[in-house]
Each structure stands twice: as C-alpha cells, then as structure tokens.
N, C-alpha and C positions, 0 to 999 in steps of 0.2 A: 531181722533179715528184710519183715517188710518195710520198716522204716527206711531202711537203705535203698531198697527198689522207689520208694514214695519219693524219697530225694532225689534219686537218680532220672525217674520220669519227669518230676519238676523241673531240675537241672536242663533236659533234654527239650522241654518246651520253652524255656528261656532262649536258649540257644536257638530253635527256631524263630522264635519271635525277633531277635537281633538279626539273625541271616537274611529275613525279610525284608527288614529297614535298609540292612547295607547293599541288599539285592534292588532294591527301588531305588536307591541313593546312586547305585552305579548307571541304572537304566535310565537316569533322569527324571523319574518320577518326584523324589524329592530331591530338589538340588539347591546350593547355595543360591543362585541364580532367581529361584524363585521367592526368596526373601527379599531380594530387590525389585521384584514386579510389584508394582503399583499404581498411585494414580497421580496424574499431573494435570494442572488447570492451562486451557490454551484459551487467549484472549485476542480478541482482532480489537486493536486499540486505532486503526482507523475511523474515520468520520463514517456517520451513518449512511453515506451516500455510496460506500466503498464495501467490496466482500474480499475476505482474506480467504486465500486458497492454502490450506495444510496440506502436506505429504509428510505422514511419518512413515520412514525407513527403519523396519525393524532388522535388528543386526546390520545396521548401517546400509542396510538396502539386501544383504544376502538373504534374508527371509520374509520379504515380501514387503509390502507397503500398503497404507491406510490412507485415501483420500476423504478431505471434508472441507465445507465451505462455513463460514460463519459470517453474518453481517457485521458492520463497524459498530463497535461499541458492546459487541455481546462476546461472552465467554462460555467454556462448556470443560468439564471435568472427564477426561479421559483414561481408563482403565486398563490393565493389563502390560503395563510398560515396563520395559527392561532398562533401568536408568543407565546401566553400565555398559548398554550397547546401541539402543536406538536414538537413533538423531531426528530430527524433521527440518522441513524448508518451508518456509511462509513466501507468498505471492500475493500483490495485490491486484485486484481484478483479473486475473490471469489462472490458469491453472498450472500448479508447480509441476516441473519437470520429473520425469520417471526414474531418475539417477542424481543422486546427492551431490555429485560433483560437477553436475549443472547448473546447481542453483545460483551460484555466484555470476556466471556469464548470461543467465536469462534477467533480460530486462523487467523490472518490476519485482525481482524477487530478492531474498535475503540469502547469505552464505548460510550454510548447513548450522545448525545450533543441537547443543545436547539438550536433552530433557530434564527437567529438574523436577521433584516431588512438590506435591501441595503443601503448604506450609500451613499446621493444622492450628 
C-alpha cells in the first residue's frame, strides 16, 4: 500500500510540473515566438560624413518602436527582436518616421524591411 501511495504522489508531482509548463505556455511566458527572438546586425553603409537613423517597429509598429543612430561605416548588434513580426526603416541624415507605412514616401528613407538574424 505504501508503494502505491508513493507512486501516486510522484505521478501527482509530475502532473503539477507539466501543468505549470502548460500554463506558462498559454500565458506567453514560454512561447514559440521566444525561440525566434534573437540578435540582428544593423549596419550604416553610408559614407563617414552621413548618419543613418534607424527605427525598429516591434510587431510592425503595434508594440512600440525603438530609434537609434549610427555614423556611416559603423554597425552594431541589436537583441530582443522577433524576426517573424518586427520590421525596420532606415533614413539617411533624417529621423525615420513614426509609422512604417510612411518610410517609402519620406525623402531620404528606404521602404520598411524585414529583420534577419546575425549569421554566425
């Protein structure tokens, strides 16, 4: 009888652990998208006299934006990106617009682009 109780207790503990992971998955604590969040390299290929203005639109702009600049000929890795949903806009010597649909019509800016992971 004691062995049966011990087995049942152990099985209940395992069920609790699996249930906790299932709940975390549903709540988004652990999600498939997290596996896609990673690092991308941003590079300013303009000449040294120029500045590249980048805007990352998280979730296509639905989840906020991040603005940053780089001098011509420099680059940096940016982390915490979702390659499936985030896009960016780059402008030369001017601030990128607040909305991705305005990139193409803003002088000195390029159309929105998908973000790709760093090649290791």
